[in-house]
C-alpha positions as CSV (number, residue, x, y, z in Angstrom):
1,S,-28.7,-18.1,7.7
2,E,-25.1,-19.0,8.3
3,E,-24.6,-19.8,4.7
4,A,-25.9,-16.4,3.5
5,R,-23.7,-14.7,6.1
6,T,-20.6,-16.5,4.8
7,A,-21.5,-15.7,1.2
8,H,-21.9,-12.0,2.2
9,Y,-18.4,-11.9,3.8
10,D,-16.9,-13.8,0.9
11,A,-18.4,-11.4,-1.6
12,I,-17.0,-8.3,0.2
13,G,-13.7,-10.0,0.9
14,V,-13.8,-9.6,4.7
15,V,-11.7,-12.0,6.8
16,L,-13.1,-12.0,10.3
17,G,-10.7,-12.5,13.1
18,D,-7.6,-11.1,11.3
19,N,-7.5,-8.0,13.5
20,K,-7.5,-6.0,10.3
21,P,-10.9,-4.3,9.8
22,Q,-12.0,-3.3,6.4
23,I,-14.0,-0.2,5.3
24,D,-15.7,-0.4,1.9
25,F,-17.1,2.9,0.9
26,F,-19.3,3.3,-2.2
27,V,-19.2,6.7,-3.7
28,M,-19.6,8.6,-7.0
29,S,-16.8,10.9,-8.0
30,Y,-19.2,13.9,-8.2
31,C,-21.9,13.1,-5.6
32,P,-21.5,15.9,-3.0
33,F,-22.5,13.5,-0.2
34,G,-20.0,10.9,-1.4
35,N,-17.3,13.6,-1.6
36,Q,-18.2,14.5,2.0
37,A,-17.7,10.9,3.0
38,E,-14.3,10.7,1.3
39,E,-13.2,13.9,3.1
40,G,-14.4,12.3,6.4
41,I,-12.6,9.0,5.8
42,A,-9.3,10.6,4.6
43,P,-8.0,11.5,8.1
44,V,-8.9,8.0,9.3
45,Y,-6.9,6.6,6.5
46,E,-3.9,8.7,7.4
47,L,-4.2,7.4,11.0
48,L,-4.9,3.7,10.4
49,K,-3.7,2.9,6.8
50,D,-1.1,0.4,8.1
51,K,-3.7,-1.3,10.4
52,A,-6.9,-1.4,8.4
53,I,-8.0,-2.0,4.8
54,F,-9.6,0.9,2.9
55,N,-11.5,0.0,-0.3
56,P,-13.2,2.8,-2.3
57,K,-15.8,1.6,-4.7
58,Y,-18.2,3.3,-7.1
59,V,-21.9,3.2,-7.4
60,I,-22.8,2.0,-10.9
61,Y,-26.3,1.6,-12.3
62,S,-27.8,-0.2,-15.3
63,N,-30.0,1.8,-17.7
64,Y,-29.6,5.0,-15.7
65,G,-31.6,7.9,-17.3
66,G,-32.8,5.5,-20.0
67,G,-29.3,4.5,-20.8
68,G,-27.3,5.8,-23.8
69,P,-23.9,7.5,-24.0
70,T,-24.9,10.5,-21.8
71,F,-24.8,8.2,-18.7
72,C,-23.4,4.9,-19.8
73,L,-20.0,3.5,-20.8
74,D,-21.1,0.4,-22.7
75,D,-23.4,-0.3,-25.6
76,E,-25.6,-2.5,-23.4
77,D,-26.2,0.3,-20.9
78,Q,-25.1,-1.8,-17.9
79,L,-22.4,0.5,-16.6
80,C,-23.9,4.0,-16.0
81,S,-23.3,6.8,-13.5
82,M,-25.9,9.2,-12.0
83,H,-24.2,12.4,-12.9
84,G,-23.2,11.4,-16.5
85,I,-20.4,9.9,-18.5
86,V,-17.8,12.4,-17.3
87,E,-18.4,11.3,-13.7
88,L,-18.1,7.6,-14.8
89,N,-14.8,8.4,-16.6
90,Q,-13.5,10.0,-13.4
91,N,-14.6,7.0,-11.3
92,I,-12.4,4.9,-13.6
93,R,-9.4,7.2,-13.4
94,E,-9.6,7.2,-9.6
95,A,-10.0,3.4,-9.5
96,C,-7.0,3.1,-11.8
97,V,-4.9,5.3,-9.4
98,G,-6.0,3.1,-6.5
99,K,-5.2,-0.1,-8.3
100,H,-1.9,0.8,-10.0
101,I,-0.4,3.7,-8.1
102,G,-1.6,3.4,-4.5
103,M,-4.2,4.3,-1.9
104,D,-2.3,7.3,-0.6
105,E,-2.5,8.6,-4.1
106,W,-6.2,7.6,-4.5
107,F,-7.1,9.9,-1.6
108,E,-4.9,12.7,-2.9
109,F,-6.3,12.5,-6.4
110,A,-9.9,12.1,-5.4
111,L,-9.9,15.0,-2.9
112,E,-8.0,17.3,-5.4
113,M,-10.5,16.4,-8.2
114,N,-13.4,17.1,-5.8
115,E,-12.0,20.6,-5.3
116,K,-10.7,21.4,-8.8
117,A,-13.2,19.9,-11.2
118,T,-16.8,19.0,-11.7
119,S,-18.9,16.3,-13.4
120,K,-18.9,18.7,-16.4
121,N,-15.2,19.4,-16.8
122,A,-13.3,16.5,-15.2
123,D,-12.3,15.1,-18.5
124,E,-10.4,18.3,-19.3
125,K,-9.0,19.0,-15.9
126,W,-7.8,15.6,-14.6
127,E,-4.4,15.5,-16.4
128,G,-3.3,18.8,-14.9
129,V,-4.4,17.7,-11.5
130,A,-2.7,14.3,-11.9
131,E,0.5,15.9,-13.0
132,S,0.4,18.4,-10.1
133,L,0.4,15.5,-7.7
134,G,3.2,13.7,-9.5
135,L,0.9,10.8,-10.8
136,D,1.9,8.9,-14.0
137,V,-0.7,10.1,-16.5
138,D,0.2,7.3,-18.9
139,V,-0.5,4.6,-16.3
140,I,-3.9,6.1,-15.7
141,K,-4.7,6.3,-19.5
142,T,-3.6,2.8,-20.2
143,C,-5.6,1.4,-17.3
144,F,-8.6,3.5,-18.4
145,E,-8.5,2.0,-21.9
146,E,-7.7,-1.6,-21.0
147,E,-9.5,-2.1,-17.7
148,G,-12.1,0.6,-17.3
149,E,-15.1,-1.5,-18.1
150,A,-13.9,-4.5,-16.0
151,L,-13.2,-2.3,-13.0
152,M,-16.7,-0.7,-13.0
153,A,-18.4,-4.0,-13.7
154,A,-16.7,-5.5,-10.6
155,D,-17.9,-2.6,-8.5
156,K,-21.4,-2.9,-9.9
157,E,-21.4,-6.6,-9.1
158,L,-20.3,-6.1,-5.6
159,G,-22.7,-3.2,-5.1
160,D,-25.6,-5.2,-6.4
161,T,-24.6,-8.1,-4.1
162,L,-24.6,-5.7,-1.1
163,G,-27.7,-3.9,-2.1
164,V,-26.0,-0.6,-2.7
165,R,-28.4,2.0,-4.1
166,G,-26.8,5.4,-3.5
167,S,-23.7,7.4,-2.5
168,P,-22.3,7.2,0.1
169,T,-22.9,3.6,1.3
170,V,-20.3,2.4,3.8
171,F,-19.6,-1.0,5.2
172,I,-17.2,-1.8,8.1
173,D,-16.1,-5.4,8.1
174,G,-19.2,-6.1,6.0
175,E,-21.6,-4.4,8.4
176,S,-23.6,-1.5,7.1
177,Y,-22.4,1.8,8.7
178,N,-25.0,4.5,9.5
179,G,-23.1,6.8,11.7
180,G,-21.9,10.4,11.2
181,R,-19.7,11.6,8.4
182,T,-17.0,13.1,10.6
183,P,-13.5,11.7,10.8
184,E,-13.9,10.8,14.5
185,A,-17.2,9.0,13.8
186,Y,-15.7,6.9,11.1
187,K,-12.6,6.3,13.3
188,Q,-14.6,5.1,16.3
189,S,-16.6,2.6,14.2
190,L,-13.5,1.3,12.4
191,C,-11.6,1.0,15.7
192,A,-14.5,-0.9,17.3
193,A,-14.0,-3.6,14.6
194,F,-10.5,-4.5,15.8
195,D,-10.1,-7.6,18.0
196,D,-7.3,-5.7,19.6
197,A,-7.3,-2.0,18.8
198,P,-4.0,-0.3,18.2
199,S,-2.9,2.7,20.2
200,E,-3.7,5.0,17.1
201,C,-7.4,4.5,18.1
202,D,-6.8,6.7,21.1
203,T,-6.1,9.7,18.8
204,V,-9.1,12.0,18.6
205,L,-9.5,13.2,15.1
206,E,-10.3,16.9,14.6
207,G,-12.4,18.2,11.8
208,D,-16.1,18.5,11.3
209,V,-17.5,17.8,8.0
210,E,-19.5,21.0,7.3
211,A,-22.6,19.6,5.8
212,P,-24.9,17.6,8.1
213,A,-24.5,13.8,7.8
214,Q,-27.8,13.3,6.0
215,G,-28.4,13.0,2.4
216,S,-27.2,10.8,-0.4
217,C,-27.2,10.7,-4.2
């Protein structure tokens, strides 16, 4: 129905007709398939960051693995991550970078943490990585303490509204994306969502994402 459609666009924050398409990508900081999506989207961000809106989000479950502190942040077991609490902590740190420092830095930090850390050791490794990128560690820590639960609760609420069940799940202007995970595939779909595509869309992006574009967490 038209009402349901409007509610869907409102929930995801899409404004149709603004010639500024939006890509919302739901990942987990240590899902290999989600990391693959981040690496595929990063060159598209570099190309179109002034023309389109890029919104990384995190896949959050309630009562994952039976709940408890191994997987969940909160006592009610409503904010849990598939690969454990260290992954959830890293989700929050990345979200804090995106919110308080910038989207350029979100991509830098997320991709560097994909390479330098795991869902076992990210809590120990992140500060060194953040410092190596010139990120303000105190800003991240303060946000983590004060806003962590709220940030993840907001992503869970949006994910639940959109029916997100796994990583990666990608929407372009609110429409589910099921294409390949190469930079060029993401670019073509995002460029198709412009009312009037910019000249940047003529650029062919190199780079093949090594793993095949199947699979999710």
